[in-house]
All heavy atoms as TSV, in Angstrom:
chain	resi	resn	atom	element	x	y	z
A	1	MET	N	N	16.893	-6.065	-22.220
A	1	MET	CA	C	16.416	-5.218	-21.145
A	1	MET	C	C	14.963	-5.569	-20.826
A	1	MET	O	O	14.138	-5.681	-21.720
A	1	MET	CB	C	16.522	-3.756	-21.584
A	1	MET	CG	C	16.115	-2.782	-20.536
A	1	MET	SD	S	16.508	-1.115	-21.120
A	1	MET	CE	C	15.249	-0.244	-20.284
A	2	THR	N	N	14.650	-5.769	-19.570
A	2	THR	CA	C	13.294	-6.117	-19.183
A	2	THR	C	C	12.580	-4.897	-18.639
A	2	THR	O	O	13.169	-4.054	-17.985
A	2	THR	CB	C	13.280	-7.222	-18.112
A	2	THR	OG1	O	14.000	-6.764	-16.974
A	2	THR	CG2	C	13.913	-8.497	-18.630
A	3	ASP	N	N	11.305	-4.818	-18.958
A	3	ASP	CA	C	10.488	-3.732	-18.423
A	3	ASP	C	C	10.051	-4.086	-17.017
A	3	ASP	O	O	9.587	-5.194	-16.766
A	3	ASP	CB	C	9.253	-3.506	-19.297
A	3	ASP	CG	C	9.611	-2.961	-20.662
A	3	ASP	OD1	O	10.610	-2.225	-20.758
A	3	ASP	OD2	O	8.891	-3.269	-21.630
A	4	LYS	N	N	10.223	-3.148	-16.114
A	4	LYS	CA	C	9.783	-3.370	-14.741
A	4	LYS	C	C	8.370	-2.823	-14.604
A	4	LYS	O	O	8.065	-1.748	-15.098
A	4	LYS	CB	C	10.710	-2.683	-13.757
A	4	LYS	CG	C	12.087	-3.310	-13.738
A	4	LYS	CD	C	12.873	-2.873	-12.548
A	4	LYS	CE	C	14.204	-3.593	-12.579
A	4	LYS	NZ	N	14.786	-3.788	-11.300
A	5	ILE	N	N	7.539	-3.605	-13.926
A	5	ILE	CA	C	6.178	-3.137	-13.686
A	5	ILE	C	C	6.016	-2.872	-12.198
A	5	ILE	O	O	6.679	-3.483	-11.366
A	5	ILE	CB	C	5.116	-4.141	-14.192
A	5	ILE	CG1	C	5.201	-5.473	-13.453
A	5	ILE	CG2	C	5.240	-4.345	-15.681
A	5	ILE	CD1	C	4.066	-6.410	-13.749
A	6	THR	N	N	5.132	-1.950	-11.899
A	6	THR	CA	C	4.879	-1.634	-10.498
A	6	THR	C	C	4.007	-2.713	-9.889
A	6	THR	O	O	3.360	-3.494	-10.597
A	6	THR	CB	C	4.171	-0.271	-10.354
A	6	THR	OG1	O	2.867	-0.371	-10.942
A	6	THR	CG2	C	4.968	0.852	-10.996
A	7	ILE	N	N	3.967	-2.736	-8.574
A	7	ILE	CA	C	3.117	-3.710	-7.881
A	7	ILE	C	C	1.647	-3.468	-8.221
A	7	ILE	O	O	0.875	-4.411	-8.360
A	7	ILE	CB	C	3.380	-3.715	-6.347
A	7	ILE	CG1	C	2.715	-4.922	-5.680
A	7	ILE	CG2	C	2.908	-2.438	-5.706
A	7	ILE	CD1	C	3.360	-6.237	-6.003
A	8	GLU	N	N	1.275	-2.184	-8.400
A	8	GLU	CA	C	-0.105	-1.875	-8.775
A	8	GLU	C	C	-0.448	-2.493	-10.130
A	8	GLU	O	O	-1.530	-3.055	-10.314
A	8	GLU	CB	C	-0.353	-0.360	-8.838
A	8	GLU	CG	C	-0.294	0.333	-7.517
A	8	GLU	CD	C	1.105	0.851	-7.195
A	8	GLU	OE1	O	2.034	0.717	-8.036
A	8	GLU	OE2	O	1.279	1.374	-6.093
A	9	GLN	N	N	0.491	-2.391	-11.082
A	9	GLN	CA	C	0.266	-2.967	-12.405
A	9	GLN	C	C	0.173	-4.488	-12.323
A	9	GLN	O	O	-0.673	-5.096	-12.983
A	9	GLN	CB	C	1.391	-2.559	-13.359
A	9	GLN	CG	C	1.388	-1.089	-13.709
A	9	GLN	CD	C	2.642	-0.660	-14.436
A	9	GLN	OE1	O	3.731	-1.154	-14.149
A	9	GLN	NE2	N	2.499	0.270	-15.372
A	10	LYS	N	N	1.029	-5.087	-11.523
A	10	LYS	CA	C	1.012	-6.544	-11.370
A	10	LYS	C	C	-0.325	-6.999	-10.780
A	10	LYS	O	O	-0.935	-7.943	-11.271
A	10	LYS	CB	C	2.173	-6.988	-10.481
A	10	LYS	CG	C	2.279	-8.483	-10.326
A	10	LYS	CD	C	3.495	-8.878	-9.516
A	10	LYS	CE	C	3.577	-10.380	-9.391
A	10	LYS	NZ	N	4.759	-10.806	-8.651
A	11	TRP	N	N	-0.764	-6.309	-9.722
A	11	TRP	CA	C	-2.042	-6.667	-9.102
A	11	TRP	C	C	-3.198	-6.460	-10.069
A	11	TRP	O	O	-4.129	-7.254	-10.121
A	11	TRP	CB	C	-2.265	-5.875	-7.822
A	11	TRP	CG	C	-1.409	-6.329	-6.675
A	11	TRP	CD1	C	-0.812	-7.544	-6.511
A	11	TRP	CD2	C	-1.048	-5.570	-5.531
A	11	TRP	NE1	N	-0.111	-7.578	-5.328
A	11	TRP	CE2	C	-0.247	-6.387	-4.706
A	11	TRP	CE3	C	-1.342	-4.275	-5.109
A	11	TRP	CZ2	C	0.264	-5.957	-3.498
A	11	TRP	CZ3	C	-0.827	-3.841	-3.905
A	11	TRP	CH2	C	-0.036	-4.671	-3.110
A	12	HIS	N	N	-3.144	-5.384	-10.863
A	12	HIS	CA	C	-4.193	-5.124	-11.838
A	12	HIS	C	C	-4.235	-6.246	-12.879
A	12	HIS	O	O	-5.320	-6.736	-13.228
A	12	HIS	CB	C	-3.977	-3.765	-12.510
A	12	HIS	CG	C	-5.009	-3.451	-13.534
A	12	HIS	ND1	N	-6.288	-3.043	-13.205
A	12	HIS	CD2	C	-4.972	-3.498	-14.881
A	12	HIS	CE1	C	-6.974	-2.864	-14.305
A	12	HIS	NE2	N	-6.207	-3.131	-15.337
A	13	GLN	N	N	-3.060	-6.659	-13.359
A	13	GLN	CA	C	-3.003	-7.755	-14.331
A	13	GLN	C	C	-3.548	-9.054	-13.741
A	13	GLN	O	O	-4.293	-9.783	-14.397
A	13	GLN	CB	C	-1.562	-7.962	-14.809
A	13	GLN	CG	C	-1.044	-6.851	-15.680
A	13	GLN	CD	C	0.448	-6.974	-15.975
A	13	GLN	OE1	O	1.145	-7.807	-15.397
A	13	GLN	NE2	N	0.931	-6.135	-16.871
A	14	GLN	N	N	-3.187	-9.335	-12.489
A	14	GLN	CA	C	-3.686	-10.545	-11.834
A	14	GLN	C	C	-5.195	-10.469	-11.635
A	14	GLN	O	O	-5.901	-11.470	-11.776
A	14	GLN	CB	C	-2.981	-10.753	-10.499
A	14	GLN	CG	C	-1.533	-11.144	-10.634
A	14	GLN	CD	C	-0.811	-11.229	-9.294
A	14	GLN	OE1	O	-1.247	-10.681	-8.294
A	14	GLN	NE2	N	0.322	-11.912	-9.294
A	15	SER	N	N	-5.688	-9.277	-11.318
A	15	SER	CA	C	-7.121	-9.080	-11.150
A	15	SER	C	C	-7.865	-9.363	-12.454
A	15	SER	O	O	-8.877	-10.066	-12.464
A	15	SER	CB	C	-7.407	-7.642	-10.690
A	15	SER	OG	O	-8.787	-7.372	-10.712
A	16	GLU	N	N	-7.353	-8.814	-13.554
A	16	GLU	CA	C	-7.982	-9.039	-14.860
A	16	GLU	C	C	-7.945	-10.517	-15.239
A	16	GLU	O	O	-8.924	-11.048	-15.770
A	16	GLU	CB	C	-7.287	-8.186	-15.926
A	16	GLU	CG	C	-7.582	-6.711	-15.808
A	16	GLU	CD	C	-9.044	-6.371	-15.977
A	16	GLU	OE1	O	-9.666	-6.846	-16.953
A	16	GLU	OE2	O	-9.580	-5.636	-15.130
A	17	ALA	N	N	-6.827	-11.179	-14.958
A	17	ALA	CA	C	-6.707	-12.600	-15.277
A	17	ALA	C	C	-7.715	-13.433	-14.476
A	17	ALA	O	O	-8.374	-14.327	-15.023
A	17	ALA	CB	C	-5.285	-13.090	-15.001
A	18	ALA	N	N	-7.860	-13.121	-13.194
A	18	ALA	CA	C	-8.819	-13.849	-12.352
A	18	ALA	C	C	-10.245	-13.599	-12.824
A	18	ALA	O	O	-11.068	-14.520	-12.869
A	18	ALA	CB	C	-8.654	-13.443	-10.891
A	19	LYS	N	N	-10.537	-12.345	-13.181
A	19	LYS	CA	C	-11.884	-12.007	-13.668
A	19	LYS	C	C	-12.184	-12.753	-14.963
A	19	LYS	O	O	-13.269	-13.329	-15.123
A	19	LYS	CB	C	-11.990	-10.498	-13.895
A	19	LYS	CG	C	-13.373	-10.043	-14.278
A	19	LYS	CD	C	-13.446	-8.546	-14.424
A	19	LYS	CE	C	-12.958	-8.177	-15.796
A	19	LYS	NZ	N	-13.184	-6.801	-16.191
A	20	ASN	N	N	-11.214	-12.777	-15.883
A	20	ASN	CA	C	-11.413	-13.485	-17.154
A	20	ASN	C	C	-11.581	-14.981	-16.941
A	20	ASN	O	O	-12.407	-15.613	-17.608
A	20	ASN	CB	C	-10.242	-13.205	-18.097
A	20	ASN	CG	C	-10.220	-11.770	-18.583
A	20	ASN	OD1	O	-11.230	-11.084	-18.587
A	20	ASN	ND2	N	-9.053	-11.307	-18.979
A	21	GLU	N	N	-10.817	-15.539	-16.023
A	21	GLU	CA	C	-10.944	-16.965	-15.723
A	21	GLU	C	C	-12.311	-17.264	-15.116
A	21	GLU	O	O	-12.947	-18.257	-15.458
A	21	GLU	CB	C	-9.830	-17.404	-14.774
A	21	GLU	CG	C	-9.771	-18.891	-14.545
A	21	GLU	CD	C	-8.616	-19.325	-13.661
A	21	GLU	OE1	O	-7.671	-18.547	-13.448
A	21	GLU	OE2	O	-8.681	-20.470	-13.167
A	22	ALA	N	N	-12.768	-16.394	-14.234
A	22	ALA	CA	C	-14.073	-16.593	-13.592
A	22	ALA	C	C	-15.203	-16.573	-14.613
A	22	ALA	O	O	-16.174	-17.331	-14.487
A	22	ALA	CB	C	-14.297	-15.522	-12.530
A	23	GLU	N	N	-15.079	-15.720	-15.626
A	23	GLU	CA	C	-16.120	-15.622	-16.646
A	23	GLU	C	C	-16.278	-16.917	-17.435
A	23	GLU	O	O	-17.339	-17.159	-18.008
A	23	GLU	CB	C	-15.826	-14.460	-17.589
A	23	GLU	CG	C	-16.001	-13.106	-16.936
A	23	GLU	CD	C	-15.540	-11.946	-17.811
A	23	GLU	OE1	O	-14.944	-12.199	-18.886
A	23	GLU	OE2	O	-15.767	-10.798	-17.408
A	24	GLN	N	N	-15.240	-17.739	-17.451
A	24	GLN	CA	C	-15.283	-18.999	-18.195
A	24	GLN	C	C	-15.891	-20.147	-17.386
A	24	GLN	O	O	-16.163	-21.204	-17.939
A	24	GLN	CB	C	-13.870	-19.393	-18.638
A	24	GLN	CG	C	-13.151	-18.348	-19.451
A	24	GLN	CD	C	-13.901	-17.965	-20.721
A	24	GLN	OE1	O	-14.382	-18.830	-21.441
A	24	GLN	NE2	N	-14.006	-16.679	-20.984
A	25	LEU	N	N	-16.092	-19.922	-16.101
A	25	LEU	CA	C	-16.586	-20.986	-15.225
A	25	LEU	C	C	-18.093	-20.867	-15.008
A	25	LEU	O	O	-18.647	-19.764	-15.047
A	25	LEU	CB	C	-15.890	-20.896	-13.861
A	25	LEU	CG	C	-14.386	-21.138	-13.842
A	25	LEU	CD1	C	-13.823	-20.865	-12.450
A	25	LEU	CD2	C	-14.074	-22.564	-14.266
A	26	PRO	N	N	-18.744	-21.998	-14.728
A	26	PRO	CA	C	-20.161	-21.942	-14.362
A	26	PRO	C	C	-20.316	-21.367	-12.950
A	26	PRO	O	O	-19.351	-21.294	-12.182
A	26	PRO	CB	C	-20.590	-23.420	-14.404
A	26	PRO	CG	C	-19.333	-24.182	-14.169
A	26	PRO	CD	C	-18.227	-23.351	-14.752
A	27	GLN	N	N	-21.523	-20.933	-12.631
A	27	GLN	CA	C	-21.804	-20.417	-11.293
A	27	GLN	C	C	-21.406	-21.461	-10.251
A	27	GLN	O	O	-21.609	-22.654	-10.452
A	27	GLN	CB	C	-23.302	-20.105	-11.139
A	27	GLN	CG	C	-23.791	-18.955	-11.987
A	27	GLN	CD	C	-23.248	-17.623	-11.531
A	27	GLN	OE1	O	-22.923	-17.420	-10.375
A	27	GLN	NE2	N	-23.128	-16.693	-12.462
A	28	GLY	N	N	-20.807	-20.993	-9.173
A	28	GLY	CA	C	-20.406	-21.917	-8.120
A	28	GLY	C	C	-19.323	-21.328	-7.246
A	28	GLY	O	O	-18.919	-20.168	-7.413
A	29	LYS	N	N	-18.843	-22.135	-6.321
A	29	LYS	CA	C	-17.855	-21.672	-5.346
A	29	LYS	C	C	-16.550	-21.236	-5.995
A	29	LYS	O	O	-15.951	-20.242	-5.601
A	29	LYS	CB	C	-17.577	-22.768	-4.316
A	29	LYS	CG	C	-18.716	-23.006	-3.362
A	29	LYS	CD	C	-18.356	-24.068	-2.346
A	29	LYS	CE	C	-19.508	-24.317	-1.402
A	29	LYS	NZ	N	-19.173	-25.292	-0.367
A	30	GLU	N	N	-16.078	-22.004	-6.979
A	30	GLU	CA	C	-14.802	-21.668	-7.617
A	30	GLU	C	C	-14.883	-20.325	-8.338
A	30	GLU	O	O	-13.986	-19.485	-8.228
A	30	GLU	CB	C	-14.403	-22.769	-8.592
A	30	GLU	CG	C	-13.010	-22.590	-9.162
A	30	GLU	CD	C	-12.593	-23.737	-10.075
A	30	GLU	OE1	O	-13.361	-24.694	-10.261
A	30	GLU	OE2	O	-11.480	-23.647	-10.617
A	31	ARG	N	N	-15.992	-20.104	-9.047
A	31	ARG	CA	C	-16.180	-18.822	-9.746
A	31	ARG	C	C	-16.281	-17.679	-8.737
A	31	ARG	O	O	-15.663	-16.633	-8.924
A	31	ARG	CB	C	-17.436	-18.876	-10.607
A	31	ARG	CG	C	-17.686	-17.587	-11.356
A	31	ARG	CD	C	-18.946	-17.646	-12.188
A	31	ARG	NE	N	-19.168	-16.388	-12.854
A	31	ARG	CZ	C	-19.689	-16.281	-14.047
A	31	ARG	NH1	N	-20.054	-17.352	-14.724
A	31	ARG	NH2	N	-19.867	-15.090	-14.578
A	32	ASP	N	N	-17.050	-17.876	-7.686
A	32	ASP	CA	C	-17.193	-16.846	-6.653
A	32	ASP	C	C	-15.847	-16.493	-6.029
A	32	ASP	O	O	-15.559	-15.326	-5.774
A	32	ASP	CB	C	-18.168	-17.303	-5.563
A	32	ASP	CG	C	-19.601	-17.404	-6.065
A	32	ASP	OD1	O	-19.914	-16.858	-7.145
A	32	ASP	OD2	O	-20.418	-18.037	-5.368
A	33	ALA	N	N	-15.018	-17.505	-5.790
A	33	ALA	CA	C	-13.701	-17.271	-5.191
A	33	ALA	C	C	-12.814	-16.450	-6.130
A	33	ALA	O	O	-12.096	-15.543	-5.689
A	33	ALA	CB	C	-13.033	-18.603	-4.847
A	34	LEU	N	N	-12.879	-16.733	-7.430
A	34	LEU	CA	C	-12.068	-15.971	-8.392
A	34	LEU	C	C	-12.567	-14.531	-8.520
A	34	LEU	O	O	-11.759	-13.605	-8.630
A	34	LEU	CB	C	-12.086	-16.663	-9.756
A	34	LEU	CG	C	-11.149	-17.844	-9.900
A	34	LEU	CD1	C	-11.414	-18.601	-11.201
A	34	LEU	CD2	C	-9.699	-17.390	-9.851
A	35	VAL	N	N	-13.869	-14.342	-8.491
A	35	VAL	CA	C	-14.426	-12.984	-8.553
A	35	VAL	C	C	-13.991	-12.197	-7.317
A	35	VAL	O	O	-13.587	-11.035	-7.411
A	35	VAL	CB	C	-15.969	-13.026	-8.678
A	35	VAL	CG1	C	-16.573	-11.654	-8.470
A	35	VAL	CG2	C	-16.365	-13.600	-10.030
A	36	ARG	N	N	-14.046	-12.837	-6.161
A	36	ARG	CA	C	-13.620	-12.191	-4.916
A	36	ARG	C	C	-12.121	-11.850	-4.970
A	36	ARG	O	O	-11.711	-10.755	-4.603
A	36	ARG	CB	C	-13.925	-13.094	-3.722
A	36	ARG	CG	C	-13.648	-12.469	-2.374
A	36	ARG	CD	C	-14.180	-13.293	-1.195
A	36	ARG	NE	N	-14.007	-14.734	-1.300
A	36	ARG	CZ	C	-14.982	-15.598	-1.625
A	36	ARG	NH1	N	-16.209	-15.179	-1.860
A	36	ARG	NH2	N	-14.737	-16.893	-1.683
A	37	LYS	N	N	-11.311	-12.776	-5.478
A	37	LYS	CA	C	-9.871	-12.538	-5.611
A	37	LYS	C	C	-9.610	-11.357	-6.546
A	37	LYS	O	O	-8.774	-10.497	-6.250
A	37	LYS	CB	C	-9.176	-13.802	-6.143
A	37	LYS	CG	C	-7.696	-13.633	-6.362
A	37	LYS	CD	C	-7.087	-14.927	-6.903
A	37	LYS	CE	C	-5.607	-14.745	-7.180
A	37	LYS	NZ	N	-5.003	-15.965	-7.706
A	38	ALA	N	N	-10.318	-11.301	-7.664
A	38	ALA	CA	C	-10.146	-10.196	-8.620
A	38	ALA	C	C	-10.496	-8.869	-7.966
A	38	ALA	O	O	-9.773	-7.881	-8.119
A	38	ALA	CB	C	-11.020	-10.428	-9.853
A	39	ARG	N	N	-11.584	-8.833	-7.217
A	39	ARG	CA	C	-12.005	-7.603	-6.537
A	39	ARG	C	C	-10.981	-7.173	-5.487
A	39	ARG	O	O	-10.633	-5.996	-5.381
A	39	ARG	CB	C	-13.382	-7.815	-5.904
A	39	ARG	CG	C	-13.988	-6.559	-5.322
A	39	ARG	CD	C	-15.418	-6.755	-4.833
A	39	ARG	NE	N	-15.573	-7.895	-3.963
A	39	ARG	CZ	C	-16.296	-8.979	-4.245
A	39	ARG	NH1	N	-16.938	-9.094	-5.385
A	39	ARG	NH2	N	-16.379	-9.976	-3.375
A	40	GLN	N	N	-10.453	-8.133	-4.729
A	40	GLN	CA	C	-9.458	-7.813	-3.703
A	40	GLN	C	C	-8.165	-7.292	-4.321
A	40	GLN	O	O	-7.569	-6.329	-3.817
A	40	GLN	CB	C	-9.173	-9.051	-2.846
A	40	GLN	CG	C	-10.313	-9.431	-1.945
A	40	GLN	CD	C	-10.126	-10.791	-1.284
A	40	GLN	OE1	O	-9.325	-11.608	-1.733
A	40	GLN	NE2	N	-10.873	-11.039	-0.224
A	41	LEU	N	N	-7.724	-7.900	-5.411
A	41	LEU	CA	C	-6.504	-7.440	-6.080
A	41	LEU	C	C	-6.688	-6.040	-6.655
A	41	LEU	O	O	-5.794	-5.204	-6.566
A	41	LEU	CB	C	-6.106	-8.417	-7.190
A	41	LEU	CG	C	-5.476	-9.721	-6.717
A	41	LEU	CD1	C	-5.499	-10.765	-7.828
A	41	LEU	CD2	C	-4.060	-9.473	-6.235
A	42	ARG	N	N	-7.854	-5.774	-7.246
A	42	ARG	CA	C	-8.132	-4.452	-7.796
A	42	ARG	C	C	-8.143	-3.405	-6.689
A	42	ARG	O	O	-7.552	-2.331	-6.827
A	42	ARG	CB	C	-9.463	-4.467	-8.550
A	42	ARG	CG	C	-9.777	-3.159	-9.264
A	42	ARG	CD	C	-11.044	-3.238	-10.111
A	42	ARG	NE	N	-12.196	-3.631	-9.314
A	42	ARG	CZ	C	-12.865	-4.773	-9.460
A	42	ARG	NH1	N	-12.502	-5.650	-10.357
A	42	ARG	NH2	N	-13.899	-5.049	-8.689
A	43	THR	N	N	-8.772	-3.737	-5.565
A	43	THR	CA	C	-8.823	-2.812	-4.432
A	43	THR	C	C	-7.429	-2.563	-3.871
A	43	THR	O	O	-7.060	-1.425	-3.587
A	43	THR	CB	C	-9.749	-3.367	-3.334
A	43	THR	OG1	O	-11.064	-3.527	-3.886
A	43	THR	CG2	C	-9.819	-2.433	-2.143
A	44	ALA	N	N	-6.634	-3.620	-3.732
A	44	ALA	CA	C	-5.266	-3.473	-3.224
A	44	ALA	C	C	-4.448	-2.572	-4.143
A	44	ALA	O	O	-3.698	-1.703	-3.682
A	44	ALA	CB	C	-4.597	-4.837	-3.090
A	45	SER	N	N	-4.609	-2.750	-5.434
A	45	SER	CA	C	-3.892	-1.927	-6.405
A	45	SER	C	C	-4.278	-0.458	-6.266
A	45	SER	O	O	-3.419	0.424	-6.258
A	45	SER	CB	C	-4.198	-2.421	-7.818
A	45	SER	OG	O	-3.663	-1.556	-8.781
A	46	GLN	N	N	-5.568	-0.202	-6.141
A	46	GLN	CA	C	-6.046	1.183	-6.004
A	46	GLN	C	C	-5.565	1.818	-4.707
A	46	GLN	O	O	-5.097	2.958	-4.708
A	46	GLN	CB	C	-7.573	1.221	-6.078
A	46	GLN	CG	C	-8.101	0.883	-7.442
A	46	GLN	CD	C	-9.610	0.696	-7.455
A	46	GLN	OE1	O	-10.237	0.480	-6.426
A	46	GLN	NE2	N	-10.189	0.762	-8.638
A	47	ILE	N	N	-5.665	1.100	-3.616
A	47	ILE	CA	C	-5.241	1.645	-2.318
A	47	ILE	C	C	-3.742	1.935	-2.331
A	47	ILE	O	O	-3.312	2.998	-1.880
A	47	ILE	CB	C	-5.609	0.679	-1.169
A	47	ILE	CG1	C	-7.126	0.677	-0.968
A	47	ILE	CG2	C	-4.895	1.073	0.124
A	47	ILE	CD1	C	-7.626	-0.388	-0.016
A	48	ASN	N	N	-2.954	1.005	-2.858
A	48	ASN	CA	C	-1.509	1.228	-2.918
A	48	ASN	C	C	-1.188	2.437	-3.795
A	48	ASN	O	O	-0.306	3.229	-3.470
A	48	ASN	CB	C	-0.796	-0.019	-3.423
A	48	ASN	CG	C	0.670	-0.019	-3.084
A	48	ASN	OD1	O	1.050	0.342	-1.972
A	48	ASN	ND2	N	1.491	-0.419	-4.028
A	49	GLY	N	N	-1.915	2.603	-4.876
A	49	GLY	CA	C	-1.718	3.762	-5.740
A	49	GLY	C	C	-2.049	5.055	-5.020
A	49	GLY	O	O	-1.322	6.051	-5.129
A	50	TRP	N	N	-3.138	5.060	-4.273
A	50	TRP	CA	C	-3.526	6.263	-3.521
A	50	TRP	C	C	-2.483	6.581	-2.456
A	50	TRP	O	O	-2.109	7.732	-2.271
A	50	TRP	CB	C	-4.875	6.083	-2.859
A	50	TRP	CG	C	-6.024	5.934	-3.809
A	50	TRP	CD1	C	-6.127	6.467	-5.065
A	50	TRP	CD2	C	-7.218	5.199	-3.592
A	50	TRP	NE1	N	-7.308	6.088	-5.636
A	50	TRP	CE2	C	-8.012	5.319	-4.765
A	50	TRP	CE3	C	-7.705	4.438	-2.537
A	50	TRP	CZ2	C	-9.260	4.711	-4.879
A	50	TRP	CZ3	C	-8.939	3.848	-2.662
A	50	TRP	CH2	C	-9.715	3.987	-3.815
A	51	LEU	N	N	-2.028	5.550	-1.748
A	51	LEU	CA	C	-1.065	5.774	-0.670
A	51	LEU	C	C	0.281	6.275	-1.178
A	51	LEU	O	O	0.981	6.993	-0.470
A	51	LEU	CB	C	-0.865	4.485	0.138
A	51	LEU	CG	C	-2.059	4.047	0.984
A	51	LEU	CD1	C	-1.784	2.697	1.613
A	51	LEU	CD2	C	-2.384	5.077	2.043
A	52	SER	N	N	0.640	5.888	-2.376
A	52	SER	CA	C	1.939	6.311	-2.907
A	52	SER	C	C	1.838	7.527	-3.816
A	52	SER	O	O	2.846	7.933	-4.386
A	52	SER	CB	C	2.596	5.149	-3.648
A	52	SER	OG	O	1.800	4.732	-4.735
A	53	SER	N	N	0.653	8.124	-3.922
A	53	SER	CA	C	0.510	9.295	-4.791
A	53	SER	C	C	1.216	10.495	-4.170
A	53	SER	O	O	1.237	10.662	-2.959
A	53	SER	CB	C	-0.962	9.611	-5.027
A	53	SER	OG	O	-1.545	10.179	-3.876
A	54	PRO	N	N	1.809	11.340	-5.026
A	54	PRO	CA	C	2.535	12.500	-4.514
A	54	PRO	C	C	1.615	13.534	-3.844
A	54	PRO	O	O	2.077	14.343	-3.054
A	54	PRO	CB	C	3.210	13.085	-5.749
A	54	PRO	CG	C	2.431	12.569	-6.899
A	54	PRO	CD	C	1.867	11.250	-6.464
A	55	GLY	N	N	0.331	13.509	-4.138
A	55	GLY	CA	C	-0.596	14.472	-3.564
A	55	GLY	C	C	-1.080	14.097	-2.175
A	55	GLY	O	O	-1.787	14.856	-1.523
A	56	LEU	N	N	-0.716	12.917	-1.694
A	56	LEU	CA	C	-1.173	12.465	-0.385
A	56	LEU	C	C	-0.534	13.312	0.708
A	56	LEU	O	O	0.676	13.496	0.746
A	56	LEU	CB	C	-0.797	10.998	-0.175
A	56	LEU	CG	C	-1.335	10.313	1.069
A	56	LEU	CD1	C	-2.858	10.263	1.042
A	56	LEU	CD2	C	-0.776	8.910	1.190
A	57	GLN	N	N	-1.339	13.832	1.587
A	57	GLN	CA	C	-0.871	14.686	2.664
A	57	GLN	C	C	-1.148	14.013	4.001
A	57	GLN	O	O	-2.202	13.382	4.179
A	57	GLN	CB	C	-1.585	16.036	2.641
A	57	GLN	CG	C	-1.337	16.839	1.374
A	57	GLN	CD	C	0.098	17.297	1.263
A	57	GLN	OE1	O	0.677	17.754	2.223
A	57	GLN	NE2	N	0.674	17.154	0.079
A	58	PRO	N	N	-0.255	14.137	4.973
A	58	PRO	CA	C	-0.507	13.566	6.290
A	58	PRO	C	C	-1.640	14.323	6.984
A	58	PRO	O	O	-1.860	15.501	6.705
A	58	PRO	CB	C	0.810	13.748	7.025
A	58	PRO	CG	C	1.502	14.852	6.328
A	58	PRO	CD	C	1.031	14.817	4.900
A	59	PRO	N	N	-2.364	13.680	7.898
A	59	PRO	CA	C	-3.423	14.359	8.624
A	59	PRO	C	C	-2.860	15.497	9.461
A	59	PRO	O	O	-1.740	15.433	9.949
A	59	PRO	CB	C	-4.026	13.274	9.521
A	59	PRO	CG	C	-3.297	12.033	9.248
A	59	PRO	CD	C	-2.211	12.299	8.266
A	60	LYS	N	N	-3.638	16.551	9.620
A	60	LYS	CA	C	-3.205	17.708	10.411
A	60	LYS	C	C	-4.057	17.858	11.636
A	60	LYS	O	O	-5.161	17.506	11.708
A	60	LYS	CB	C	-3.277	18.984	9.587
A	60	LYS	CG	C	-2.291	18.946	8.431
A	60	LYS	CD	C	-2.347	20.218	7.634
A	60	LYS	CE	C	-1.349	20.123	6.502
A	60	LYS	NZ	N	-1.288	21.273	5.681
């Protein structure tokens, strides 16, 4: 039996992996790109979590 992960969890894991990879690189374009990718994945995960939360109410 395989454990299913949510898209938020997948994006969070990818974000952490990109951040860890960036920490191993010297300053430069490649490191900056990985840091940016990690930040974007983390933000996407958070936004998707907020949008799918049961407490979210439509505007009135």
